C-alpha positions as CSV (number, residue, x, y, z in Angstrom):
1,M,0.0,0.0,0.0
2,R,1.3,3.5,-0.9
3,D,2.1,5.7,2.0
4,V,4.2,8.8,2.9
5,R,5.9,8.9,6.2
6,A,8.0,11.4,8.2
7,V,10.4,9.8,10.7
8,Q,11.7,11.9,13.5
9,V,11.9,14.9,11.1
10,G,13.5,18.1,12.1
11,A,13.9,21.4,10.2
12,R,15.7,24.6,11.2
13,I,16.5,28.1,9.9
14,G,19.8,29.0,11.4
15,S,19.3,28.4,15.2
16,Q,15.5,28.6,14.9
17,V,13.7,25.3,15.3
18,I,10.9,24.9,12.8
19,L,10.2,21.2,13.3
20,E,11.6,18.8,15.8
21,G,11.2,15.0,16.2
22,V,8.0,14.9,14.1
23,D,6.6,11.4,13.3
24,F,3.7,11.4,10.9
25,S,2.3,9.0,8.3
26,V,-0.6,8.9,5.8
27,E,-1.6,5.8,3.8
28,A,-3.4,5.6,0.5
29,G,-7.1,6.2,0.9
30,Q,-6.6,8.6,3.8
31,M,-7.2,12.4,4.0
32,V,-5.3,13.8,7.0
33,A,-5.2,17.3,8.4
34,V,-2.2,19.1,9.9
35,T,-3.3,21.8,12.3
36,G,-1.8,24.3,14.7
37,P,-1.3,28.0,15.1
38,S,0.5,30.2,12.6
39,G,4.2,29.5,12.7
40,S,3.8,26.0,14.1
41,G,5.6,24.4,11.2
42,K,2.6,23.1,9.1
43,T,3.7,24.4,5.8
44,T,7.3,23.2,6.4
45,L,6.0,19.7,7.1
46,L,4.0,19.7,3.9
47,M,6.9,20.9,1.8
48,L,9.1,18.1,3.3
49,L,6.5,15.4,2.5
50,A,6.3,16.8,-1.1
51,G,10.1,16.7,-1.4
52,L,10.4,20.4,-1.9
53,Q,12.5,20.8,1.2
54,T,15.1,18.4,2.7
55,P,14.9,17.7,6.5
56,D,17.8,18.7,8.7
57,S,17.3,15.6,10.7
58,G,15.2,12.4,10.3
59,E,13.9,11.3,7.0
60,V,10.9,11.2,4.7
61,R,9.9,7.9,3.1
62,W,7.4,6.9,0.4
63,D,6.3,3.3,0.4
64,G,9.2,2.5,2.7
65,N,11.8,4.0,0.4
66,L,13.9,7.0,1.4
67,L,12.7,10.1,-0.5
68,D,15.3,11.2,-3.0
69,D,15.4,12.7,-6.5
70,L,14.8,9.2,-8.1
71,T,11.8,8.6,-5.9
72,L,10.4,12.0,-6.8
73,S,10.9,11.5,-10.5
74,R,8.6,8.4,-10.4
75,R,5.9,10.1,-8.3
76,R,2.9,12.3,-9.3
77,I,2.4,15.1,-6.8
78,G,-0.4,17.7,-6.8
79,I,0.3,20.8,-4.7
80,I,-2.2,23.4,-3.7
81,L,-0.3,26.4,-2.4
82,Q,-1.7,29.0,0.0
83,N,-0.6,31.8,-2.3
84,H,-2.0,30.0,-5.4
85,G,1.4,29.8,-7.2
86,L,-0.2,30.5,-10.5
87,V,1.3,32.3,-13.5
88,S,-0.8,35.5,-13.7
89,I,-0.3,36.2,-17.4
90,L,-1.5,32.7,-18.4
91,T,-5.1,31.6,-18.6
92,A,-6.8,29.3,-16.1
93,A,-6.6,26.4,-18.6
94,E,-2.9,27.1,-19.3
95,N,-2.1,27.1,-15.6
96,V,-3.8,23.8,-15.1
97,A,-2.2,22.2,-18.1
98,L,1.4,23.5,-17.4
99,P,2.5,20.7,-14.9
100,M,1.2,18.0,-17.3
101,Q,3.2,19.4,-20.2
102,V,6.4,18.2,-18.7
103,R,5.2,14.6,-18.5
104,E,4.7,12.1,-21.3
105,M,1.0,13.0,-21.9
106,S,-0.6,13.6,-25.2
107,P,-2.0,17.1,-26.0
108,A,-5.5,15.6,-26.3
109,D,-5.2,14.0,-22.9
110,I,-3.9,17.2,-21.3
111,E,-6.8,19.2,-22.8
112,Q,-9.4,16.7,-21.6
113,R,-8.0,16.5,-18.1
114,T,-7.7,20.3,-17.9
115,L,-11.3,21.0,-18.9
116,A,-12.6,18.2,-16.6
117,A,-10.6,19.6,-13.7
118,L,-11.9,23.2,-14.3
119,F,-15.4,21.8,-14.6
120,A,-15.1,20.0,-11.3
121,V,-14.2,23.2,-9.5
122,G,-16.9,25.2,-11.3
123,L,-14.6,27.2,-13.5
124,D,-15.2,25.7,-17.0
125,E,-16.5,29.0,-18.2
126,A,-13.4,30.8,-17.0
127,A,-11.0,28.5,-18.8
128,D,-9.8,31.2,-21.2
129,H,-9.6,34.0,-18.7
130,L,-6.3,35.3,-17.6
131,V,-5.5,34.4,-14.0
132,Q,-4.7,38.0,-13.2
133,D,-8.4,38.9,-14.1
134,L,-9.8,36.3,-11.7
135,S,-10.8,36.8,-8.0
136,G,-8.8,35.4,-5.2
137,G,-11.3,32.6,-4.7
138,Q,-11.3,31.8,-8.4
139,Q,-7.5,31.6,-8.4
140,Q,-7.6,29.3,-5.4
141,R,-10.0,27.0,-7.4
142,V,-7.6,27.1,-10.4
143,G,-4.9,25.9,-8.0
144,V,-7.1,23.0,-6.8
145,A,-7.9,22.1,-10.4
146,R,-4.2,22.1,-11.3
147,A,-3.4,19.8,-8.4
148,L,-6.2,17.3,-9.3
149,A,-5.9,17.3,-13.1
150,S,-3.1,14.7,-13.4
151,D,-4.7,12.3,-10.9
152,P,-1.7,12.5,-8.5
153,E,-0.6,9.8,-6.0
154,L,-0.2,12.5,-3.4
155,I,-2.0,15.8,-2.9
156,I,-0.4,18.4,-0.6
157,A,-2.9,21.2,0.2
158,D,-1.9,24.3,2.2
159,E,-5.0,26.1,3.4
160,P,-7.0,25.1,0.3
161,T,-10.3,26.7,1.5
162,S,-8.9,30.0,2.8
163,E,-10.4,32.3,0.2
164,L,-13.5,30.3,-0.8
165,A,-17.2,31.0,-0.5
166,A,-19.2,28.5,1.5
167,T,-20.4,26.5,-1.5
168,D,-17.0,26.4,-3.1
169,R,-15.4,25.2,0.2
170,V,-17.9,22.3,0.2
171,R,-17.1,21.6,-3.4
172,V,-13.3,21.5,-2.8
173,L,-13.6,19.4,0.3
174,K,-15.7,16.8,-1.6
175,L,-13.1,16.7,-4.4
176,L,-10.2,16.1,-2.0
177,R,-12.2,13.5,-0.1
178,A,-13.1,11.8,-3.3
179,H,-9.5,11.7,-4.4
180,A,-8.5,9.9,-1.1
181,L,-11.4,7.5,-1.5
182,Q,-10.1,6.6,-4.9
183,G,-6.8,5.6,-3.4
184,G,-4.8,8.8,-3.2
185,V,-2.9,10.2,-0.3
186,V,-4.2,13.7,0.8
187,V,-2.5,15.9,3.4
188,V,-4.1,19.2,4.2
189,A,-2.8,22.0,6.4
190,S,-5.7,24.2,7.7
191,H,-7.1,26.4,10.4
192,D,-10.6,25.6,9.1
193,Q,-12.5,23.3,11.5
194,D,-14.7,22.1,8.7
195,V,-11.7,20.9,6.8
196,V,-10.4,19.1,9.9
197,E,-13.7,17.4,10.5
198,A,-13.8,16.2,6.9
199,C,-10.5,14.4,7.4
200,D,-9.9,10.9,8.8
201,R,-7.7,12.3,11.5
202,S,-5.4,15.2,12.3
203,L,-2.0,16.0,13.6
204,R,-1.6,19.1,15.7
205,L,1.7,21.0,15.7
206,V,2.7,23.6,18.3
207,D,6.1,25.3,18.1
208,G,7.3,22.6,15.6
209,R,6.5,19.7,17.8
210,V,3.6,17.2,17.8
211,K,1.0,18.2,20.4
212,A,-1.0,15.4,22.0
213,A,-4.8,15.6,21.4
């Protein structure tokens, strides 16, 4: 069974401890929340699980294998960033398609997946709109569509509902939950209690350490 696991992970910036001794694992089919106050290390933990940062101590493993460049090259990861991470001068569709263009996927498949993902988040009519002309909530949904489009093994979502209206929050949570039910691994960092309650379980961080429930 696929899983992603942090084993006694630590991260620092200079002498500042960001994470220390964090043990955390998520299996395929699970949607798990990472909670805690601002500055507790939630985003850092997500970036370590995605392979975008390297731990200063401990290790991250996928399916029991130590995470390295080779492991990453074989994995499909969808990342939803808190600041969207979109290219403002490209259209919504171009942003969703961009990560898939570096993989061995046909143009027809990319187009189909792009339009399906935008439809799923309720933005099919905005496919040809420049991202810079979209609202913050619409941009957030483009980011969700981009993460879902390639059917990734792992979805890392950092505050995915922060700018969304109530109906769109429900829509996005259903999509993330559905992805987990279909065998994906979903890790969500959030202050939103509705998000936490939609997850199978949660991990609470305080000052970079796991806080007992």
